matplotlib code that plots the C-alpha trace (Angstrom):
import matplotlib.pyplot as plt

x = [-18.7, -16.4, -13.6, -13.8, -13.3, -10.6, -8.7, -9.0, -8.2, -5.0, -4.0, -4.5, -0.6, -1.5, -2.8, 0.6, 2.0, 1.2, 1.1, -2.1, -3.7, -3.3, -5.2, -8.0, -8.8, -8.2, -11.1, -13.4, -13.1, -13.9, -17.5, -17.1, -16.6, -13.7, -14.5, -14.5, -17.3, -19.2, -17.8, -20.6, -19.9, -16.2, -16.7, -19.1, -17.2, -14.0, -16.3, -17.5, -13.3, -12.2, -14.9, -13.4, -10.0, -11.1, -12.3, -9.6, -7.2, -9.5, -9.4, -5.2, -5.5, -4.1, -1.4, -2.4, -5.1, -3.2, -5.7, -4.8, -5.8, -6.4, -6.8, -7.3, -8.1, -11.4, -12.9, -15.4, -18.9, -21.3, -25.0, -26.1, -28.9, -28.3, -30.7, -30.6, -32.3, -35.5, -38.5, -40.6, -44.5, -44.7, -42.6, -44.3, -47.6, -46.4, -44.9, -47.5, -50.3, -48.4, -48.4, -52.0, -52.8, -50.2, -52.7, -51.6, -52.1, -51.4, -53.9, -52.5, -49.0, -50.1, -51.5, -48.5, -45.8, -48.6, -47.7, -44.6, -44.2, -47.0, -46.0, -42.5, -42.1, -39.9, -41.0, -40.1, -42.9, -45.3, -45.5, -45.9, -49.2, -52.8, -55.3, -56.3, -53.5, -54.7, -57.6, -59.3, -61.8, -65.5, -65.9, -68.4, -65.7, -64.1, -60.7, -59.8, -56.4, -56.1, -53.5, -51.1, -49.5, -46.4, -44.9, -43.5, -41.0, -40.9, -37.5, -36.4, -33.4, -34.4, -35.4, -32.1, -32.2, -35.5, -36.6, -39.7, -38.2, -40.2, -38.4, -39.5, -38.7, -40.6, -38.7, -39.7, -39.0, -35.7, -33.9, -36.2, -37.7, -39.3, -42.6, -42.4, -44.9, -45.1, -47.9, -47.4, -50.3, -51.9, -52.3, -56.3, -54.4, -53.2, -56.5, -58.6, -56.3, -56.0, -59.9, -60.3, -58.1, -59.4, -62.8, -62.4, -60.0, -63.2, -60.0, -60.7, -59.4, -56.8, -56.0, -52.7, -52.8, -50.8, -50.7, -49.8, -51.7, -51.7, -53.1, -49.6, -47.0, -46.7, -43.0, -39.7, -39.4, -43.0, -42.2, -39.2, -40.0, -43.3, -40.6, -37.9, -40.8, -42.8, -39.2, -38.3, -41.7, -42.4, -38.7, -36.9, -34.1, -31.3, -33.3, -33.7, -29.6, -29.6, -29.9, -33.8, -36.1, -33.6, -34.7, -37.9, -36.2, -36.3, -40.6, -39.0, -36.3, -38.7, -41.2, -39.0, -37.3, -40.7, -41.4, -38.5, -38.7, -42.3, -40.6, -42.0, -39.5, -36.8, -37.9, -41.2, -40.3, -37.6, -40.4, -42.4, -40.3, -38.5, -35.0, -33.0, -32.7, -29.0, -29.2, -32.4, -30.0, -27.0, -29.0, -31.1, -29.8, -27.9, -31.7, -33.1, -34.1, -36.7, -36.1, -33.0, -34.8, -36.8, -32.9, -31.7, -34.4, -33.2, -29.8, -31.0, -33.4, -30.4, -29.1, -25.6, -22.4, -22.9, -20.8, -18.5, -17.0, -12.9, -11.0, -10.0]
y = [-40.4, -38.9, -37.4, -41.2, -42.7, -40.4, -41.3, -45.0, -45.0, -45.5, -42.8, -42.9, -43.7, -47.6, -48.2, -47.6, -50.7, -53.5, -55.8, -53.6, -53.8, -57.8, -57.6, -55.5, -57.7, -60.7, -59.1, -58.0, -61.8, -63.3, -63.8, -62.5, -65.9, -66.1, -68.4, -67.7, -65.6, -66.3, -65.4, -62.8, -61.3, -60.8, -59.6, -56.5, -55.9, -55.9, -53.4, -51.0, -50.5, -49.4, -47.1, -45.6, -45.7, -44.4, -41.5, -40.8, -41.1, -38.3, -36.4, -37.0, -38.5, -41.1, -41.2, -44.2, -47.0, -49.5, -52.4, -55.3, -55.5, -57.6, -61.8, -62.9, -59.6, -60.9, -64.6, -65.4, -65.7, -67.3, -66.3, -69.4, -70.9, -74.3, -77.0, -78.6, -75.4, -75.9, -77.6, -80.5, -80.2, -82.8, -81.2, -77.7, -78.9, -80.7, -77.9, -75.4, -77.5, -77.7, -73.4, -73.9, -75.8, -73.8, -72.8, -68.9, -66.8, -70.0, -69.9, -65.7, -67.3, -69.6, -67.2, -65.5, -68.4, -69.1, -66.4, -66.7, -70.0, -68.8, -65.8, -65.4, -62.6, -61.4, -61.2, -58.0, -57.2, -59.2, -57.7, -54.8, -55.6, -54.1, -55.7, -53.4, -55.0, -58.4, -58.6, -61.8, -62.8, -63.4, -67.0, -68.2, -66.9, -69.5, -68.3, -68.6, -66.7, -63.9, -60.3, -59.5, -56.0, -55.0, -52.0, -51.2, -53.1, -53.0, -54.8, -54.8, -52.1, -51.5, -49.2, -46.9, -46.8, -45.1, -41.8, -42.5, -45.2, -48.0, -51.5, -51.5, -48.9, -47.9, -48.8, -49.3, -52.4, -53.7, -52.6, -50.7, -47.1, -46.0, -45.8, -48.5, -52.0, -55.3, -57.7, -61.3, -63.9, -65.5, -69.5, -70.7, -72.4, -68.9, -67.2, -69.7, -69.2, -65.2, -65.0, -67.4, -64.9, -61.8, -62.7, -64.5, -61.8, -59.2, -57.1, -54.0, -52.8, -49.8, -52.6, -54.4, -57.9, -60.1, -58.2, -58.7, -59.8, -55.8, -55.3, -53.8, -54.4, -58.7, -58.8, -60.7, -62.5, -63.9, -64.8, -66.9, -68.4, -70.6, -71.5, -72.2, -74.6, -76.2, -77.3, -79.2, -80.5, -81.8, -82.6, -85.4, -85.0, -85.3, -82.6, -80.7, -80.0, -79.9, -76.6, -77.7, -74.5, -73.2, -70.2, -68.6, -66.9, -70.5, -70.5, -67.6, -69.5, -72.4, -70.7, -69.3, -72.8, -73.8, -71.6, -71.8, -75.8, -75.3, -73.8, -70.2, -68.1, -66.6, -62.7, -63.1, -65.1, -62.1, -59.6, -61.0, -61.8, -58.4, -59.4, -58.7, -61.9, -62.0, -62.5, -64.5, -67.0, -66.1, -67.5, -70.1, -71.9, -74.5, -75.5, -75.8, -79.9, -82.2, -80.9, -82.9, -85.6, -83.0, -80.9, -84.1, -85.0, -81.4, -81.7, -85.7, -83.9, -81.8, -84.6, -86.2, -85.8, -86.6, -90.1, -89.4, -91.5, -92.1, -91.2, -93.8]
z = [-27.3, -30.3, -27.5, -26.3, -29.5, -30.1, -27.0, -27.3, -30.7, -32.8, -35.0, -39.1, -38.9, -37.9, -41.5, -42.7, -40.6, -43.0, -39.9, -38.2, -41.6, -41.4, -37.9, -39.3, -42.2, -40.3, -37.7, -40.3, -42.0, -38.5, -36.4, -32.8, -31.5, -33.9, -35.9, -39.5, -41.0, -44.4, -48.0, -48.4, -45.3, -45.9, -49.1, -47.4, -44.6, -47.0, -49.3, -46.8, -45.0, -48.5, -49.4, -46.1, -46.8, -50.3, -48.5, -46.0, -49.3, -51.0, -48.4, -47.5, -44.4, -46.2, -48.5, -50.2, -50.0, -47.6, -48.1, -50.9, -54.3, -57.4, -57.0, -53.6, -51.9, -51.4, -51.1, -54.4, -53.4, -55.8, -56.4, -57.2, -54.9, -53.5, -55.0, -52.1, -49.9, -52.6, -51.3, -53.3, -53.4, -50.6, -48.3, -49.1, -48.6, -44.9, -44.1, -44.7, -43.4, -40.1, -40.0, -40.8, -37.8, -35.4, -32.7, -32.7, -36.0, -38.0, -40.2, -41.0, -41.4, -43.9, -45.9, -46.1, -46.6, -49.2, -51.1, -51.1, -52.2, -55.3, -56.7, -55.3, -53.7, -50.9, -47.3, -47.5, -49.7, -48.8, -45.2, -46.8, -49.3, -48.8, -49.3, -52.3, -53.7, -54.4, -57.1, -56.9, -59.1, -58.1, -56.5, -59.5, -62.1, -64.6, -64.1, -60.7, -61.1, -59.0, -59.6, -56.9, -57.0, -55.3, -55.4, -52.0, -49.2, -45.6, -44.7, -41.3, -40.4, -36.5, -34.8, -34.8, -38.4, -38.6, -38.2, -36.2, -34.6, -36.3, -36.7, -40.7, -43.3, -46.2, -49.5, -53.1, -54.8, -54.9, -57.9, -59.5, -59.4, -56.5, -57.7, -59.8, -59.7, -60.1, -61.2, -60.1, -61.1, -58.3, -58.5, -57.8, -54.8, -53.5, -54.6, -52.3, -49.5, -49.9, -49.8, -46.6, -44.9, -46.2, -45.2, -41.7, -40.7, -41.9, -43.8, -45.7, -49.1, -47.2, -44.3, -44.0, -45.7, -42.9, -39.9, -36.5, -33.5, -32.6, -35.8, -37.0, -39.6, -39.2, -37.2, -38.9, -35.6, -35.8, -39.5, -38.7, -35.2, -36.8, -40.1, -37.8, -35.6, -39.1, -40.2, -36.1, -36.3, -40.0, -40.9, -40.6, -38.2, -41.1, -43.0, -40.1, -40.5, -44.0, -46.1, -46.9, -46.1, -43.9, -44.5, -45.3, -48.0, -50.2, -50.4, -52.8, -54.3, -54.8, -56.5, -59.1, -59.6, -60.0, -62.5, -64.7, -64.8, -66.4, -68.8, -68.4, -70.2, -68.0, -69.5, -68.3, -64.6, -64.3, -64.7, -61.8, -59.7, -59.5, -60.8, -64.1, -66.5, -65.8, -62.2, -62.8, -64.5, -62.5, -59.5, -60.4, -63.4, -61.7, -60.9, -63.4, -64.3, -66.2, -69.8, -70.5, -72.2, -74.3, -75.0, -76.0, -78.7, -80.4, -80.5, -82.6, -84.6, -86.3, -87.6, -87.4, -90.6, -93.4, -94.4, -96.2, -99.0, -98.8, -102.1, -103.7]

ax = plt.figure().add_subplot(projection="3d")
ax.plot(x, y, z, "-o")
ax.set_aspect("equal")
plt.show()
C-alpha cells in the first residue's frame, strides 16, 4: 500500500507551488460533492493539515510551512447554540411521547432521551451508564429526586479505530481527568421513568442501563433513526425543515438552557454539564431569556442621576 501511495503521489516539492497549495485548500474546504463544507469542518481540516506541515518542517522535509497564516486563513466559527434548535416543553413532550409508543424498543429509547432532556448528559455518556450509576430514592420517599453518576463515555469511533474491533471506544469524561466523575440530580419525572425502565427490563446493578436488542451497547444509528422518525411524525413540515431539535444533542442543549433560564448559577450548571464556566456561557449566553423584566427592575433600583441646579 505504501509503495502504491508513493508511486501515485506528488513529491513534497509540490508544496512550493502556490497554485497547488490553493488547490489543496479548496479541496479540504469542500465536501465530496463539491459543495462548501461547514466552517467548523473547514477549520478542523486546516488544523490537521497544518500539523502535518509543521511536522514536515521540523524534520526538514520542507523549508517552511506553505499554508497561509493570519486573518482570513481559516473561516470564523461560533460555539454559540442556535436558539432555533431548542425545544419547548410541549414539543419535547410530544417527541418523547411518540418515541415511547414506538413498537420496537420505544420505552427503552424514551428513557434514554429523557435522561438527556432532564439530566443534560451527552449521548456517549448515557450509553455508557450502568444501572448502578443511578441512585433512586425509595418509592415512598417524600423527596423523589434521584442522582445520576457519570464517569465514562463510549463515543462511536468505528471498528477500524478500536483495538478490539468494537464500534464504541471507552473514554473518560470529556475535558476531565480519566478517573473523574460527575453527579447530576435526576428530576422526579426522570426518577419515575428510570425506575419503570429498570423494573420492566429486569435489569441488575451491573447491567448496562440502556441496551441494544441483543444486550450489547445501544447503537448510535438506532438512537438517531428513532429521533429522526419522531421529528418526522410529530413536527410540522416547517418545523421539521428547521433546526428545531434536529440533532439528538439538542436535548442536552435544551436542558442546559432551561437550567440557566431557571436561575441555576452558571457554575453549578457547568458542573452538572461537565463544562467549564467560560465554555458554558460562550455556548448558551444567547439562549438565556425570561429574566429581562427582573434585570430592568434591578437597574431602576439604582436610581437616576440627581437633579443639579444650574449655577446663576
